[in-house]
C-alpha positions as CSV (number, residue, x, y, z in Angstrom):
1,X,-14.8,36.1,-34.6
2,X,-17.4,33.7,-31.9
3,X,-15.3,30.7,-32.9
4,X,-11.9,32.4,-32.2
5,X,-13.6,33.4,-28.6
6,X,-15.0,29.6,-27.9
7,X,-11.5,28.3,-29.5
8,X,-9.8,30.4,-26.3
9,X,-12.2,29.2,-23.6
10,X,-12.2,25.1,-25.0
11,X,-8.6,24.6,-25.8
12,X,-8.4,21.4,-27.9
13,X,-7.3,18.5,-25.5
14,X,-3.5,17.8,-24.9
15,X,-1.9,14.8,-25.3
16,X,-0.5,13.7,-22.6
17,X,3.3,13.3,-23.5
18,X,4.4,11.9,-19.5
19,X,3.5,11.2,-16.0
20,X,1.5,14.6,-14.6
21,X,2.8,16.4,-12.0
22,X,0.0,15.2,-9.8
23,X,0.5,11.8,-10.0
24,X,4.1,11.6,-9.7
25,X,3.4,13.3,-6.7
26,X,1.4,10.9,-5.5
27,X,3.4,8.1,-6.2
28,X,6.0,9.7,-3.9
29,X,4.0,10.2,-1.6
30,X,2.8,6.6,-2.1
31,X,6.2,5.7,-1.3
32,X,7.0,7.4,1.9
33,X,4.0,5.8,3.6
34,X,5.0,2.4,2.1
35,X,8.1,3.6,3.8
36,X,6.9,4.8,7.0
37,X,4.6,1.5,7.3
38,X,7.7,-0.6,6.3
39,X,9.9,1.3,9.6
40,X,6.7,0.7,12.4
41,X,6.7,-2.9,11.1
42,X,10.3,-3.9,11.6
43,X,10.4,-1.7,14.6
44,X,7.2,-3.7,16.5
45,X,8.7,-7.1,15.0
46,X,12.2,-6.4,16.5
47,X,10.5,-5.3,20.1
48,X,8.0,-8.3,19.3
49,X,11.1,-10.4,19.0
50,X,13.5,-9.0,21.7
51,X,10.1,-9.2,24.3
52,X,9.9,-12.7,23.2
53,X,12.6,-13.7,24.3
54,X,12.2,-12.8,28.2
55,X,14.7,-11.8,30.5
56,X,17.5,-12.3,27.9
57,X,16.9,-9.2,26.0
58,X,17.5,-6.5,27.6
59,X,18.3,-4.2,24.7
60,X,14.3,-3.3,23.8
61,X,11.4,-2.6,25.9
62,X,7.5,-2.4,25.3
63,X,8.7,1.3,25.7
64,X,10.5,1.2,22.8
65,X,8.0,0.6,20.8
66,X,6.3,4.6,21.1
67,X,3.0,5.7,21.0
68,X,4.0,8.2,17.6
69,X,5.0,4.3,16.5
70,X,1.5,2.9,17.4
71,X,-0.3,5.6,15.8
72,X,2.2,5.6,12.6
73,X,1.5,1.7,12.6
74,X,-2.2,1.8,12.7
75,X,-3.2,4.7,10.8
76,X,-0.4,4.2,7.8
77,X,-0.4,0.7,8.2
78,X,-4.4,1.4,7.2
79,X,-4.1,3.7,4.5
80,X,-1.5,2.0,2.8
81,X,-3.8,-0.9,2.7
82,X,-6.9,1.5,1.2
83,X,-4.1,2.9,-1.5
84,X,-4.0,-1.0,-2.1
85,X,-7.3,-2.6,-1.7
86,X,-8.6,1.3,-3.5
87,X,-6.0,0.4,-6.9
88,X,-7.0,-3.3,-7.3
89,X,-10.8,-2.4,-7.1
90,X,-10.5,-0.6,-10.4
91,X,-8.0,-2.9,-12.2
92,X,-9.3,-5.8,-14.0
93,X,-7.8,-8.9,-13.1
94,X,-4.8,-9.8,-15.5
95,X,-3.7,-6.7,-15.8
96,X,-0.9,-4.3,-14.1
97,X,-2.3,-1.6,-11.4
98,X,-2.4,2.0,-11.9
99,X,-1.4,1.5,-15.6
100,X,-4.5,4.2,-16.5
101,X,-2.0,6.8,-15.6
102,X,0.0,5.5,-19.1
103,X,-0.4,7.6,-22.1
104,X,-2.2,6.4,-25.0
105,X,0.6,4.2,-26.2
106,X,3.2,4.1,-23.5
107,X,6.5,2.3,-24.9
108,X,7.8,-0.4,-23.6
109,X,10.1,1.4,-20.7
110,X,7.5,3.2,-19.6
111,X,5.6,-0.4,-19.2
112,X,8.0,-2.2,-17.3
113,X,8.7,0.3,-14.9
114,X,4.9,1.0,-14.0
115,X,4.9,-3.0,-13.4
116,X,8.1,-3.7,-11.6
117,X,7.4,-0.4,-9.4
118,X,3.9,-1.4,-8.6
119,X,4.7,-5.3,-8.4
120,X,7.2,-4.1,-5.7
121,X,4.8,-2.0,-4.0
122,X,2.1,-5.0,-3.5
123,X,5.0,-7.1,-2.5
124,X,6.2,-5.1,0.6
125,X,3.0,-4.8,1.6
126,X,2.2,-8.6,1.5
127,X,5.7,-9.4,3.0
128,X,5.4,-6.4,6.0
129,X,2.1,-7.6,6.2
130,X,2.1,-11.2,6.7
131,X,5.1,-11.0,9.1
132,X,2.7,-8.8,11.1
133,X,0.3,-11.4,11.5
134,X,2.6,-14.5,11.5
135,X,5.0,-12.4,14.4
136,X,2.4,-10.2,15.8
137,X,-1.5,-12.4,16.0
138,X,0.0,-16.3,14.9
139,X,3.4,-16.4,17.3
140,X,3.2,-14.1,20.2
141,X,-0.5,-12.8,20.5
142,X,0.0,-9.6,22.9
143,X,3.4,-9.5,23.6
144,X,2.9,-5.4,21.4
145,X,-0.7,-5.2,21.2
146,X,-0.4,-2.7,18.3
147,X,1.3,-5.7,15.8
148,X,-1.1,-8.0,17.5
149,X,-3.7,-5.5,16.0
150,X,-2.1,-4.6,12.7
151,X,-1.3,-8.8,11.9
152,X,-5.2,-9.1,12.7
153,X,-6.5,-6.1,10.6
154,X,-3.8,-6.9,7.9
155,X,-5.2,-10.6,7.2
156,X,-9.2,-8.9,6.3
157,X,-7.5,-6.2,4.1
158,X,-5.4,-8.8,2.1
159,X,-9.0,-10.0,1.9
160,X,-10.9,-7.7,1.0
161,X,-7.9,-6.2,-1.8
162,X,-7.7,-10.0,-3.2
163,X,-11.7,-9.6,-3.5
164,X,-11.7,-6.0,-5.2
165,X,-8.9,-7.6,-7.2
166,X,-10.5,-10.7,-9.2
167,X,-14.1,-8.9,-8.8
168,X,-15.7,-11.6,-6.4
169,X,-19.4,-11.2,-6.5
170,X,-23.0,-12.9,-6.1
171,X,-22.8,-12.8,-9.8
172,X,-20.0,-14.0,-10.7
173,X,-20.0,-16.7,-7.6
174,X,-23.5,-18.3,-9.5
């Protein structure tokens, strides 16, 4: 009888058969945040490009990049970067980021989908962060301060992401 009671309290662990709802929800949120990040960077790049043309461009002004866009660029850019750094920090060099969410024996299709998805996510983060750095910080610093700030901070975050992924520390450097 005691065994039956214990079995009800501590059921045998069930083998995962796919991604959990928590993982799927987190993935959807991460993709939404990345989309907001991309949108804010694109608008900031368009405004900066227009401002750089001077009087030739009359379609966009500094006011075209609203305070909400500025806040979104800073906040969501930081969240996306934090997600990238955190994930790369727990991923061994050479492994696919986020692979730990897969079953113990994942199908080749699941591995491929994960690899493509994470690669695209990281690539988009790198491309748009690099654009913010080049346009906002190197080419037109101060034209649109939120883009300048984003570009400057992105470079530091990219270095942190590389260190996190490569596991560079004092022991491995010496």
